Each structure stands twice: as C-alpha cells, then as structure tokens.
N, C-alpha and C positions, 0 to 999 in steps of 0.2 A: 505710828504712821497709819496703822489700820483703824485706829480710833478716829482720827480726823476724817478719814474717808467714810467711815460709818456715819459720822455727823452729816457729812455732805450728802450721802445717799438718803438719810432720814429727811433732810430738808427737801430734796427732790421729790420724795414720796408725798410730802405734805403739799408741795406745789403742783402735784399732778392734776387736780381739778382746774388749775389755771393754765394748763398746758396749751389749751386752744388759743389763749391770748399770747402770741409770741412777743408782743410788745412788752408784756410783763415778764414773760419767761426769760428772755435774753438778759435784761439787766439783773434780774434776780440770780441767774446762773453766774454772772460776773461777780456779784457780791459774794456768792458762796465760794467761788474760786479763791477770792482774796482772803476770805475767812478761813479756808481750809489750809492755806499755806502757813500763816503765823501761829496757828493753834498749838503745835507741839512746843513752841517757845513759851507760850503763855501757860501751858500745862506743866512744863518742866521747871 
C-alpha cells in the first residue's frame, strides 16, 4: 500500500511545474487516483 502511494506522490512531484494550470492539474489528479487504487492488484 505504501508503494502505490509512493508512485502517486512521485507523479504529483513531476506535475508540480504544471500546478499553476488547475485545468490540467485536476484531471491528472483524478487519473492518478484511479491508477493508485488498482495498482496493488496489478502488482500482486
């Protein structure tokens, strides 16, 4: 579980330069949420 959250935080760090553009930030955050949930199933 800590691994999937680590991936999520890594993506957020990469997206930091785009943080000013909320139009890009919000959808990308949603995609990261969806990616973060099933990842343990894919890795197991």
